[in-house]
N, C-alpha and C positions, 0 to 999 in steps of 0.2 A: 504494500500500500504506500502511495506517495502522500506524505503529510502536507496538507494544505491548511494552515491555520486561518486563512482568510474565510474558510467555510464556517467558522464558529460565529455564534451570535453574541459572544461575550461583550464586544465593544459597541454593539448597537445601542440605541437609546432604550430606556425602559419601555416607552410606548411601542417602539418597533418590536422589541422582544415579546411584549404582551400580544401584539397583533399576530406575530408568527406562531406564538404558542397556541392561540385559539385555533388556527388552521391545523396545527400539528395534533392537537387534542381531538379535533373532529376526525382527522384521518386515522388516528389511533383507534378510536371507538369503531369506526368502519372496519378496520383491520381485525379488531377483536371479534366482532360479530361474524366476520367471514371466515377467519382462520382458526379460532379457538373453540374447541368443543365445549369448554367450560363457560366461556363468556357468551357464546351464542344463545344460551338459555338465560343467563343472568341479565343480559342486555337486550332481550328480544323486544321490549317495549320502549327502548330508548332511541330517540331520533338524534343522531349526531348534529344535524343542522341547528338544533336548539341550543348548542353551545355557542354563546355569543361573547363570552368573556372568560378569562381563566377561572374566575370565581365560580362559574357554573359547574365546574367539576365536582363541587361539594354536594351536588344533587345525585351524584353517581355512587354506587356501593363501594365499600371498602373490600379489600382482599387481605386476609391475614395468613399467618403461617399455617394455621390449622386447615384452612381451605386448601392450601397447596399440598400439605401432607396427606390429606384424605382423598385428594383428586389429582395427584401429580400427573398422571398420563393424560388426563383431560386438558391439562395446561400445555402439553407438548403440541406445538402447532405447525410443525413441518414433518414431512416423511423422513424416514431414517436415511434414505439415500441422499438427503440434503444436509445431514448432520456432519459438521466439520470438526467439532470438539465437544467433549462432555466434561463438565465441571461439577463440583459439589460444594455445598456449604460445609462449614467446619464441624457442625454437629455437636457443639458443646452443650446445647440445650435440648437435645433430642437426637433422633436418627438423622443421618446425612440426607440431604435432598439433592438429587442429580438433575442438573439443568443441561439442556442440549443447546448448542450454538451452531448457527449456520455460518457460511463464509462471510456473509454480510455482517453478522453479529461480531465475528472476530475483527473485521475491519473497524466496526464501531468501537469495540473495546480498545483497539490500538489508537484510534483517533482520540478517545478520552484520555488515555495515558500520555499520549504525545502532547496534548494541550496542557496537561499538568506539568510535565517536565519543561515545556517551552515557557511556562509562566514563572518558573524559578530560575530561568536563564541558562538552562543546559544547551550546549551546542555541539557541533562536530569536534570541537577542541577538547571536549570532556572525555574522561575514561571512567566507566561505571562498573561497579561490582554488585551483582544481585545476590544478597545473602538471605534468600528466601528459598524454602524447599520447592522444588519443581516437579514433585510427584504427588501421589495421593489425590488426584483430581482437584487440587487446590488451584484457585484462579489467579491469585496475586502474582506469584513468581512468573508464570507464563505470560500474563498480561503486561507486566512492567518490562519484562525482557523484550517482548515484541515492540512495545512503545518506544523504548530507548533506541532500538535499532532503526525504527522508522524515522527518527529525527537525526540519524547518522552518528549517534554516540557509540564510541568503541566500548562494547559491553561484554562482560565476562559473567557466565553463569556459575557462581561459586557454590551457592546453596549452603548446606550445613555440613561442613567437613571439620576434622580436628583443628583446633585453634592454632597449633603450630604451623600447619599448612596454610591456613588463612593468613597468618603473619607473613609467610614467605611470599604469598601472592600480592600482599600489599607492598612489600619491598621490591618485588620483581616487576609488577605491572603498574605501580604507582597510580592508583585510582584517584580521581578527583571527587567522586561522589559514591556513596554507599546507599543501597536500598535494603531496608531490613526493619524488623520490629524493635522497639526500644528495649524490651526485656532481653532479647538476644544480644543486642549491642552492649547492654550493661554488663552481662556476664562475660562476653567476649573481651570487652575493654578491660574489665577488672583483672581477668586472667593475664592479659598481656602486660599490664602495668605491674602486677605481682611478679612477673618473670623478669622485670627490669627493662622492658621495651619502652622506648620514648614515643608514646602514642600521640602526644600533643604536637609533635614536629614531623608529621608525615605529609604526603601529598593530598590527603583528604581535606576538601574544602567545604563540602555540603553533604548532609545526610537527609534522605527522604524516609521518614518514619511512617510505618503502616501498622494497622492491627490494634493499636492502643493510643489513647490520648497522651500527648506530651505537654498539654497546656490546661490551665484551669479556666474558669468562667471569665476571668479578667485578661485572658490571653497571655498570661505569664507562664513560663515554664513550670510544670509541676515537679515533684521530687525526681521522678525517673528521667524527665526531660533535662533537668539540671545536671543530673549525674552523667548522662550521655554526653552533654555538651562539654562538661568539665573534663571528661575522659578523652574526647577526641579533638577538642578545640576546633570545632567546625560549626557552620550554620546548620540549624535544624529546621526542617519543613515537615508539616503534618499532612497525611492523606488518610481519608476514611472511605473504605470501599464496602460495597454491598453486593455479594455474589448474585442475589436475586435480580439486581438491577443491571448487572454487567457494566457498572459505572462506578466512578469514585469522585468524591469531593476532595479538593486539595487546595493547599495554601499557595498564594502567589509570593512574589518577592517581598511584599509588605508584611506578610505573616499576621494578618488580622482577620481570621476566619477562613474557612474552607469554601472555595467557590464551587458552585454547581456549573454544569455545562448545559445551558437552557435548551439547546437543540437536541440534547440526549435525554433529559429528564425534567419533569415538572415536580417541584418540591413544595410540600405543605408541612406545616406544624399544627397539630391539633391537640385539644385537651382530652381529658378522660372520656368525655361524651362524644368525641369525634368532631367537635366544633373548631373552626379555625381560630387561632390566637394571634394577637398583634405581634409584629416584629419585636424582638427583644424579650418575649415571654416564653418561658420554658414549656415544652410540650413534646409530644411524640412525633418523630420524623415519619412522614408518609411520602412515598415517591411513586410517580407514574413514569416508568422508563419508556422513552419514545424511540421508534425505529427498530425495535427488537422483533426478530422473526421466530426464533426457537421457542421461547417461553415468554410471550408478551404478558404484562401484568397491568392491572389498573388499581391505583390508590392502595399500594401495598404498605401495610403497617409494619414497620421494622421492629417496634418495641424499644427502639433506642430514643433516649431523652436528650434533647438539645434545644436550640433556639435559632431563629433567623436573626441576622444582623440588619438593622435599619440603614438605609442610605447606600450610596455607591462607594466602592473601594477606591482608595487613593491611587491605585494602579491604573485606573481608567476603565476597568471592567464594570459592567452594569448587571452582571449575573448575580443571582441569589448567593448569599454566603451563610453558612451555618457555623455555630460554635462547636466546641469539643463535645464529645459524647459524655454526658454526666452520669447516666444510669442506663440499665437495660431492664425493661419491665419483665421480660421473660425469665430473668435470672433472680428475681426478687426472692429472698429467703424469708419464709414465714415461720419464725421460731415460736416457742411456746408462749413467750411473753412480749414479743415485738416482731416487727418486720425490718429487714435491713437489705440494702443493695450490696451485692458482692464488690462493686467498684469502690465502695466506701472502705471496705476491708483491705482490698489490694492497694489502694492509694496510701492507706496508713502504713502498710508493710513496706512500701517503697521508701519511706522515710528512714528506715533502719539499715544502715550499710552493712552491719554484721550478719544480716540474713542473706545467705548465698543463693538460696532458691526456696521456692514454696509452691504448694498446691492447695487451693481451697476446694475441698470435696463436699458436694451437696447431695444429700440423699433424702428420701421421704416417700410416703405413700399418700394417696388421695384421702382427704378427710382427717389426716393426722398432721401434727406440726412437722416441719422440716428438721433435718439434722445437718449441721455443718461442722466440719472438722478441718483444722489447719495442719498440714504436714509441712514441717519447716526444717531446712538445713541451716542450723545455727548452733552456737555453743549452748549446752544445757544450762549453763549459769545465767543465760540471758532470758530464760523462760518467764520469770516474774516481770521483767521490764517490758517484754513483748506483750504480755497480758495487760499490763497497766496502760501501755501505749494504745492498744486497741480499745480499751474502755474509754480513754480520753478522746481519741480522734474519731473512732467509728461508733462509739457508744454501744459496744457489743462485747459479750463475754462468751466465748465458745471454746471447746476443747482444742488444745494445741499439742501435737505430737512431734518430738524431735526425730528427724529422719535423716536420710542420706541421699546423695544424688542418684545412685543406682535405683533405689526404691521409687523415687519420684519419676524417673524416666520409665520405669516399668508401668507406672500408672498411665503414662502418656503413650504407651505402646512402643516405646523405644525411639519415637521421633518427635519433632516439633517441640523443642525445648520451651518455646515461648508460651505454651499452654499453661495458664495459671489457675484456671477455674475448670473443674470437671463436674458437670451437673448430671447426676445419674437418675434423676427423678423420672425422666421420660424414656428410660432405656429398659 
């Protein structure tokens, strides 16, 4: 695919974006009625011509994860001889969902990633290393690798290999940018520093972080973001991807919110009752991905809690921007005496440098309180201070077990070190 940034709507006026969005939403509903077995029934009484403004989408039904889980193959909207790639969600809150992509979907995915990297100033002069797993049907590593090569960046697929070999590739290939998760970078960086490696004086200038928030609501670096920046002495940029959308929201050079790409997705923020909320108000992220052929969706409720930023970005783009992901509704833990979001716990744990690794294990049965247990790699002498820190920062008290790296990796199935939450309630 030849990357043509001029095809993006990002720099159009807000009025022009709204005008084009209306047309795109009409076409999307027509496509859903014609191509999707699921939506052909759900939308049979909907006239696309009645969509006269972006706000009219609020009259259309939501789609949530349960709908897709229970009717997955009804959402598949192309024959198998047109499937070019298959990907799956990470499955941390239930069974993995397999999504099919056409060649057009792959081109769309590449265009999205290329826009993200273009926005942070990557060029053919850069050298990138992708420190994301490229197997297991995961979309991120594949998507970002394709996008980097589309804009001419010299790109190496490193994945997850022993840290000493990764260090060799930094010295040998001299990357200017890394693509990875903050958790992985934290452990990788700490190991190199412990070995005496001068990580703050390498060729690395920028790091594109995916999978976890690196900022708080005020857009300041959070604990893990600060740690990664201090370790690598590089500029950090945040990206938030949704497998179901085949799209990501990402920061520009201003690093003040993650931009949507309006030609690829229509973004809403709604309250608990599904009503739209004003910009700046926290609510659930809802997306309608545009131009998807394999698994087109309408008003998909992510369960992720964030907010839209008001006004235009100082970079000149007029696309919607969202804040960091603050909570995930689907992972809420209902303990005997209170409810708590896992991100409150994991954010508190990231404050403590002596914790080398951890997993929050969530279990439970319907109609009974959930059970949450922390498995932590840390000195046993620190157990009381960890317990006290969680009470203060997350307002929660749960069992903590001192563990080791091998045991935690066995929980993860031997792969994807960045997994910090394992939710077994839906398995």
